[in-house]
C-alpha beads as a LAMMPS data file, in Angstrom:
LAMMPS data file: protein, C-alpha beads

88 atoms
87 bonds

1 atom types
1 bond types

-500.0 500.0 xlo xhi
-500.0 500.0 ylo yhi
-500.0 500.0 zlo zhi

Masses

1 110.0

Atoms # bond

1 1 1 -275.222 368.521 -227.145
2 1 1 -273.806 371.521 -226.284
3 1 1 -270.591 372.307 -228.512
4 1 1 -268.764 375.324 -229.373
5 1 1 -267.296 375.323 -232.347
6 1 1 -263.807 376.461 -233.492
7 1 1 -264.345 379.801 -236.134
8 1 1 -262.361 378.930 -239.848
9 1 1 -262.002 382.714 -239.354
10 1 1 -260.336 383.370 -236.185
11 1 1 -257.862 380.546 -234.518
12 1 1 -259.530 380.109 -231.032
13 1 1 -262.663 382.043 -231.708
14 1 1 -265.619 379.765 -230.462
15 1 1 -268.494 380.439 -232.305
16 1 1 -272.031 378.835 -231.461
17 1 1 -274.836 378.212 -233.916
18 1 1 -277.875 379.836 -233.903
19 1 1 -279.621 378.500 -236.974
20 1 1 -280.172 375.498 -239.003
21 1 1 -282.263 375.062 -241.710
22 1 1 -284.154 371.800 -241.712
23 1 1 -286.080 370.269 -245.425
24 1 1 -287.918 367.140 -245.077
25 1 1 -290.680 365.438 -246.569
26 1 1 -293.999 365.733 -246.089
27 1 1 -294.804 361.830 -246.083
28 1 1 -294.320 360.065 -242.303
29 1 1 -291.249 358.120 -244.211
30 1 1 -291.589 353.932 -244.469
31 1 1 -290.379 352.931 -240.837
32 1 1 -291.981 354.768 -237.444
33 1 1 -288.351 355.045 -236.344
34 1 1 -287.865 358.491 -239.049
35 1 1 -290.843 360.085 -237.327
36 1 1 -289.395 359.440 -233.728
37 1 1 -286.037 361.037 -235.065
38 1 1 -288.024 364.145 -236.377
39 1 1 -289.699 364.559 -233.422
40 1 1 -286.200 364.178 -231.262
41 1 1 -283.846 366.850 -233.114
42 1 1 -287.153 369.267 -232.987
43 1 1 -286.812 368.784 -229.114
44 1 1 -283.156 368.817 -229.323
45 1 1 -283.378 371.950 -231.038
46 1 1 -285.101 374.084 -228.903
47 1 1 -283.530 372.575 -225.505
48 1 1 -280.754 373.918 -227.386
49 1 1 -281.742 377.447 -228.181
50 1 1 -281.091 376.643 -231.945
51 1 1 -283.352 378.034 -234.459
52 1 1 -285.012 376.122 -236.614
53 1 1 -285.288 377.326 -240.114
54 1 1 -287.530 375.701 -242.569
55 1 1 -290.799 376.402 -245.277
56 1 1 -293.365 376.049 -243.268
57 1 1 -294.506 372.785 -243.562
58 1 1 -296.956 371.305 -241.157
59 1 1 -296.997 367.351 -242.665
60 1 1 -295.221 364.007 -242.414
61 1 1 -291.440 364.553 -241.306
62 1 1 -291.549 368.024 -241.398
63 1 1 -294.328 368.816 -239.418
64 1 1 -293.231 366.193 -236.722
65 1 1 -289.506 368.318 -236.409
66 1 1 -291.424 371.652 -236.529
67 1 1 -294.395 370.856 -233.649
68 1 1 -291.819 369.151 -231.635
69 1 1 -289.482 372.187 -231.617
70 1 1 -291.909 374.816 -230.979
71 1 1 -293.962 372.896 -228.391
72 1 1 -290.554 372.386 -226.687
73 1 1 -289.785 375.939 -226.949
74 1 1 -293.145 377.508 -226.611
75 1 1 -291.663 379.861 -229.747
76 1 1 -293.899 381.149 -232.750
77 1 1 -293.427 379.514 -236.306
78 1 1 -290.918 381.286 -238.928
79 1 1 -290.678 380.113 -242.341
80 1 1 -288.461 382.017 -245.362
81 1 1 -288.084 385.449 -245.747
82 1 1 -289.740 387.388 -248.225
83 1 1 -286.823 387.803 -250.812
84 1 1 -286.668 383.884 -250.412
85 1 1 -289.969 383.469 -251.646
86 1 1 -289.865 385.657 -254.061
87 1 1 -286.083 384.299 -255.783
88 1 1 -287.750 381.499 -258.495

Bonds

1 1 1 2
2 1 2 3
3 1 3 4
4 1 4 5
5 1 5 6
6 1 6 7
7 1 7 8
8 1 8 9
9 1 9 10
10 1 10 11
11 1 11 12
12 1 12 13
13 1 13 14
14 1 14 15
15 1 15 16
16 1 16 17
17 1 17 18
18 1 18 19
19 1 19 20
20 1 20 21
21 1 21 22
22 1 22 23
23 1 23 24
24 1 24 25
25 1 25 26
26 1 26 27
27 1 27 28
28 1 28 29
29 1 29 30
30 1 30 31
31 1 31 32
32 1 32 33
33 1 33 34
34 1 34 35
35 1 35 36
36 1 36 37
37 1 37 38
38 1 38 39
39 1 39 40
40 1 40 41
41 1 41 42
42 1 42 43
43 1 43 44
44 1 44 45
45 1 45 46
46 1 46 47
47 1 47 48
48 1 48 49
49 1 49 50
50 1 50 51
51 1 51 52
52 1 52 53
53 1 53 54
54 1 54 55
55 1 55 56
56 1 56 57
57 1 57 58
58 1 58 59
59 1 59 60
60 1 60 61
61 1 61 62
62 1 62 63
63 1 63 64
64 1 64 65
65 1 65 66
66 1 66 67
67 1 67 68
68 1 68 69
69 1 69 70
70 1 70 71
71 1 71 72
72 1 72 73
73 1 73 74
74 1 74 75
75 1 75 76
76 1 76 77
77 1 77 78
78 1 78 79
79 1 79 80
80 1 80 81
81 1 81 82
82 1 82 83
83 1 83 84
84 1 84 85
85 1 85 86
86 1 86 87
87 1 87 88
C-alpha cells in the first residue's frame, strides 16, 4: 500500500496521504465480512502511518476501525476539531 501520489499542483511533485476521514455506521453490518474489513482498514492505516479522523464513535463498524487503528499504532484517539463540532 505504500504509494506516493502525484500532486495536481505540480508535475512530478510526490505527496503522501497523511490522514483520512472515515465514516461508518454503529451497526455491525449484515455480514461478518464487513466487521473483518473494518478491522483490516484500521490496521492498514496504522501500518502505513496514516492518521484516522473520525467522529469518536466506539460502536459497530466505526468502533472496529478506530480500535484496530489505535491498537495497531498505539495511538491516542482524536476526533473532530472544536470548530467542526460547533458548526451546524
